[in-house]
C-alpha positions, 0 to 999 in steps of 0.5 A: 697467431697459431691456433690448435687444429679442430677436433675430428668430427666436430665442426668449428664454431665461428666467433661472434661479435660482442654486440651480437652476443649481448643482444641475444642475451637480452632477448633470452632474458626478455623471453624468460621474464615473459614466461615467468609472468605468464606462469604467474598469471596462470597460477593466480587465475587458477586459484582466483577465477573472478578477476577475469570476469571482473576485467571482462565486464569493466569498461565500455563496449570496446572492451568486448573484444578483449572479453572474447579473447579472454574467454577463448584463452580460458577455453584453452586452459587445462581441464583441471584449471577450467573446472575451478573457474566460474565461466567454464564453457563446453562449446563455442556456442556457449562462449558466444551466448556468454558474450551476448549476455554480458553485452546485454547486461553491462552496456549501461545507461546514460542520463538526460539532464534538463535545466529550467533556466537554460531551456526557458522552463521547458522541463517544468512546462512539459511536466505540467502537460502531463499533470493537465492530462491526468487531471482532465481524465480524472476530473470528468468523474467529479460530482453527482453528474460526473461520467465514467472512464473506460480503461483497457489495459492491454489487448486480450483483457476485458475493459473496465468502467471506473468512476474512482479517481485513484483507480483511474490515475493508476492506469494513466501512463504517458509516453513522453518522459517529462510528462510521465514524471509530472503524472507520477508526482501528482498521482502520489497525492491521490494515493496518499489521500486514499490511504489516509481518508479513503476518498477525495482522490479526484479532488486531490488531483484537481487541486494539485493541477490547480496549484501547479498551474497557478504556481508556474505562472509565477515561477516563469514570471520571475518569482522565487520558488522558495518563498512560494514554498513557505507561503503555501506551507504557512497558509495550509497550516492556518486553513487546517486549523480553521477547518478543525475548529470552525468548519467541521461539525460532529456527524449524527446517525441520521446524516450517515446516509447522506455522507455515503450517498455523496461519496458514492456519486449520488447513488442513494441505494448505496448510501441507504445500505451503508447507513443501515449496516452501520446502525446494526453493527454500531459505530465501532462495528466491523463492516466488510464488503464481499462480492455477491452471487445475485443481482441484489445487495444483501446485508448479513449482521451478527452480534457478538465478537467474531474472531476470524482465522479461528476455526475448529480443529476438526470438522468431526466436532460439528453438531449442525451438519447442514450449516457446517458449524459447531454451535452451543448455548450456555457454554463455558470458555477455556482460554489457553495461551499456549499449546495443549499437548497432553490430556492431563492438562485439560481433563480436570477443567473439562470435568469441572464444566461437565459437572454442571452439564455445560458445553465447553469451548477450548481456545489454544495455540495448537492441539496435539494429535492425541488431544484431538483424537480424544475430543473427537472420539468422546464427541462422537461416541459419548455425546461430549459437547465440546468445540476446540479452535486454534487462536488467531494470528501469532506472537504478541498479537495472538496473546492480546486477542486471547486477553480480549476474549477472556475479558469478554467472557470473564475467563482467566488466561491460562498457560505458561505464556500468559501474563499470570503464568497459571498452570492449566493443571492448577486451574479452578472452576472460577477461571472458566468464562461464560458464553451465552452462545458461540458458533465455530466455523471453518474460517472463524468463531462467533462468541457472544459475551455475558451481560456482566462483563460490559464494564470490563469491556468498556475499560478494555476499549478505553485502554485500546483507544489510549494505545491508538493515540500513542501510536499517532503521537509516535507516527507508527505505521498505519497497519499498527493502528488498524490492528487496534481498530479491529480489536476495538470493533470486535469487542464493542461492536457487531460484525456486518458483511455486505454482499454486492450484487450486479447483473454483469461483472463490469457493473459489479466492479463499479458498484464495489468501488462505490461501496468502498468509497462510501464506507471509507467516507463514513469512517472518515466522518466518524473520525473528524466530523462533517462539512458542507459538501459539493466542493463548497467548503473549498470556497470557504477555505479560499475566502479565509485566506484573506485573513492570512495575507497580512501575516505574510511578506510580499513574496510569501503572499504569492504562495497564499494567492496561488492556493486561494485561486486553486481552491476554486477549481473543484467547484468549477469542475463540478459545474462543468460536469453538470453543464453549467457556467463554472464562473457564474456558479463560483461567483454566486456561491462566494457571494452567498457564503458571506451571509451564510457559511453553509451556503452552496450549490447542489449540482444534482438539483441545480439549486442554491441554499443550505447544503446541510438542508440539502443533505449534501455533506462530506467528511472533514477528513477528506477535505483536510487530506486532499488539501494537505497532500495536494500542497505537499506534492505541488511544493516539491513540483514548483521547487524543481530546478533540474530533471534527470532522466535515465535512458538505457543505451540499448533500449530497443534490444531490451524491449525486444528481449522483454517481449520475447523477440530477442533470443539469447 
């Protein structure tokens, strides 16, 4: 076929095959689609920068290469896009640092799982080894002839000499993971006992170790764990009822010294000081411990209601500079549940008080600067006998404390926030309270109430006791009960402070712990009574289990037998620490208790006889809490079938980073 001649100056295009043309079109379409996808991803990333970070940290370690690539692509984006992202990098070093931080943070952990059946009970036996180590180091302090433990936390710190069980238990940390788990579980029993009773922490650990040791023997031999659980639970309930109804007796005032002495590991001077302080402040009094500046123990007591955190508003109101207090006698008390912001609010009431030439104590939430200046100026220039203090605490508790003060002094709570809602400007002279003496310091105020308010105070204390019982029934937190106990102590009893003295700081810490145990033991004895001490009550509870066995089935009876054997361990430890044969001592005491329930062994004098006559007694609450908490922890321990331990994949690097050796 004849073709037209080509155009001058334009080269002739060769004809392409149809297949080649189709392939080129496909490649062009793929390229266009790829460009469109990339543009879409770029647009989405610029408006939503977080998906990049989420993609970077998802997945195992092999994704770190993609993370690095994604971050480098981020570096190549325009400045307007990079400014909107969360991971903007200014240099290549920042980029590497970011990757290292991601590696350290997201490498993750793995779990190590142990099963009792598959490993011949290796996990639970290994956990028992940790319990045995803890019981051995804590048990050497039990009894009047127990020894101390020296604790060194880390290099560079001073060692501590400790005789308190829970304090020692908190310092024990084992290297093996399974042993540490057993140690932590049993440590919880001592901490609970310390919170509930304040003493008996060593006995709780020894009982836990004994129940676990006897229980593992049964579990390994094929006894089911859950029947053991039920047997322990039923037996404990019966023993606690028996302890409350048959064993515990009310404590007398002359027995307080013996209770404190036994709890202080036989230190008679500690028990004598605690008993003296309790007699001065009363059973409902408030007794605290402070570190003294000398080598002798000093007791300071005060009569009346001491309101802490209720100091004067200005030191310029002090009338006894050498003591730093504002103290007056035959005073009037003005209680305001609110703030005093204007002079017109208090001047009428002050005029009523000054007509009879009485000093005035003003208690309110806060005072404005105008009111403070007025009081200070009149006190310094006109000889105004006045003291102003801020009410303690806040919220509802502050209003309740102000109500307690008003009942003690016979005053009426004024202010819009009070229950009566009486305006201060409309108050009368009969709404002022009386205080034969008050003393205001920087930290608190001591108020002595008149004799004619004794019945009202007793009624208020009875009301608070009912409120405390209601909290026990509702299982409210312990600090709520402590608030009520402090209010009762301030209303009914005095205030005492024991300044603990010692020659060295190590001795001071040791004596402070012994004083704390003795004080907690006194409070526990006042709550639930006393029982024969020296770990002999545990043997009496052990003998009582014979009456429980007929009520249990064969499998549950094994749990009761475990507890019966475990209750012999505390006295065995006391005998070992004293250097005597524990088997002989336990056997003799068990025989003697068949005739005399108060029969026991005095480890200090190595004599047998009536423990009450020896003065060896301890609070029933300590026995109850130690047994209950030990059984509770042991039941959980024995029913464990598997143990899961979490390990960090990069544990070595994490430890180096914590020690400051790995710099990121």
